[in-house]
N, C-alpha and C positions, 0 to 999 in steps of 0.2 A: 932372431932365428925361431922358427915355429917348433916348439917341442910338444910332441904327442903325449909324451909322459906326464907333462905338467897338465894337460887337458884332462887326462884320466883322473888325476888326483882330484882336480876340481870337481869332476862328475861324482867321484866316490864321496866327496865331502858333502855334496848336495843330497846324495842318496842317504847317507847317514844322518844328515839333519832332519830329513822327512821321516825316517823311521823312528828317531828319538821320541817324538810326541805319542806315536801310536803305542810304543812299548810302556811309556809312562801311563798312559790311559789304562792299558791292560793291567799294570801292576795296581793301580788304584782301584780298578773294579774288583781285582782279586782280594785286595785288602778290605774293601767295603763288604764284599760277599762274606769273608771270614768274620768280620766283626758282627754282621747281622746274625750269622750262624751261632756265634758265641752268645749274643743276646737272647736268641730263641732257646739255646740250651739252658741259659740261666732262668728264663721264664718258666720253661717246663720243669725245672728243678724246684722252683719256688711253688708252682702249682702242686706238683707232687707232695711237696713238704705240707702245703696248706690242706691238701686232702687227708694227709696222715694225721695232721692236728685235728680235723674235724670229726674223725672216727671216735664215737663216744663209747665209754665202757658201760657195762651193764649197771654199775652203781649210778652213773650219771643218768642213764636212761630211766632208771627206777625213781630217782630224785625229781626229774622232770615231770614224770607221770604223777607223782605225789603232789607236785606244785600246780599242775593243771587241775587236779581233782579239787584242791584247796580252792583255786581261783574259781572253779564252777560252783563250789559250795557257797563261797562269799557272794558271788553273783546272785545266785538263787535267794540268799538272805537278803540282799539289797532289794530285789524285786518284790520279796514278800513285805519288806518294811514300806516301800512305797505304795504298795496296794493297801497295807493296813493304814497308812497315814491318810490316804485318799478316803478310805471308808470312815475313818475318824472325822474327816472334815465334813463328810455328808451327814453323818450321825449328829454332829454338832449343829450343822445348819438346820436340819430337821427338828432337833430339841429346841433350838432358839425360836423357829417358826411356831412350835407347838406352845411354847411358853408365852410368846406374843398373843397367839389365839386365845389361850386360857385367860389372860389378863383381860382381854377385850370381852370374852364371854361373861367373866365375873362382873365387869361393870354393867353389861347390858342386863344381866340378871337382877341387879338391884334396881334398875328402872321399871322392869316389867309390871310390878305391882301398881305403880303409879299410872302406867300405860292402861292397865286393866280398869282402873278406876275412871279415868277419862272416858273409856269406851262405854262403861255403864252409865256414866252421866249423860253422855251423848244419846244413848239408847232411851234413857228416861226423858230427856228433854225433847225427844222427837214424838212422844206421846202427849206432850202438852199442846193444846190448841189455842191457848192465850196468845194474841198477837204480840204482847208486851215480852213474852218469853222468846220470841223469835231471834231477837238480838243475841240472847244469851246462848241460844242454840247454835248460831253462827259462830260466835266466839269459840265455843268448845269444839266445833267442828274445824276451826282454823288451827287451833292449838294441836288437836289430834292429827291433823294433816301434816303439820310441821313435824310432829313427834315421828311419824312413819317415815318422813323424808330423811330425817337425821339417821334413823336406823337403817335405812336403804343405802345411805352414802357410806355407812360404816360396814356394809357388807352383810347386814342382817336381813334375812327373807322371812316373810310372814307365812306360816302354815295355817291355811283356811280351807279344810278339806270338804267343804259342803257338797255332797252329791258324789264324792269321789269314793273309790273303792278303799276299804278299810286296810291300813298299812301299819301293822305293829311296831315298826321302826320309828314312826313319826306320829302315831296316833294312840291315844290312851282311851280305851273303851270303858265308861262307866256303867252302861246299861244297854239294853235292846230295846226296840220300839217296832211294834207291828204297824206296817205302813205299805201303801201302794205307791207312793210318790217317789221312791227312789228304789232301785233294785235291792235284792236281798244281799246283805254283806257289805253294803255301801253306807256312808256317813248320812244319817238322816237329820242330825242336828249338831252344831258345834257349840259347845258350852263355853269353851275358853280356847282362844286361838294359840297356836304354837309358833316357836320361832327357832331358827337355825343360822348358823353363820359358816358359810362354805359347807363342808360336809359334817361339821360339829352340831349336834343337836343341842339347843340351849334349853328349850322346854318343849315336851310333846303336846299336841293339841287334844284337849279333853273333848270327847265326842260320845254321841249315842248312835248305835249301829242299827240299821234297818233290818227288820225280819218280816218274812212273808206272813200275812195274817192266817191264823189257824183255819178259818172256814175255806179259804182257797187251797190250802194244803190238802183238807180232806176231800174237796171236790176233784182235785188232781188225781188223788188215789182212786 
């Protein structure tokens, strides 16, 4: 026999069964929200504590300033040491180059008298007209040419200022000569050649400086 009350019970049971998952979900959501709120509160508390810990006292600020000042002082000293060491290396290199150049100059100076003698021998042989002496003249000229080539390979330049303007830095004037062949104040005659290596003077050229004749000077007046 059909019983309406039993049907109502079954409907109520189904209704209660559908409501249980919803209530459970709501409870879980409330618990999750509460847990998140608690975590946020804890993080805020930790942040506040950290901020309180980061607050420095006047003594600590003073100590940090002193350390920063010391660090800057040490940094400046380091930069100065680096600059001094770089200058020391440059000075040492220049001194080494000067020593090498001085040694070369000293060696060249010992050979210059020999070179002067060869040049005088060549000039004397050029005055000889005897055909038998021509071979001797050619031999002297060959040795003299080799001598000059060796000096040039060593960086030695010859100072032969014939007709050039007198330069007291590289020329040594022993007298003056009245002449019209070269301008006044120029080299009229080279008595002995000079030599230099790079900018270092080995020996000044010994010269006679030209001067205008006295007659022309009076005519110009």
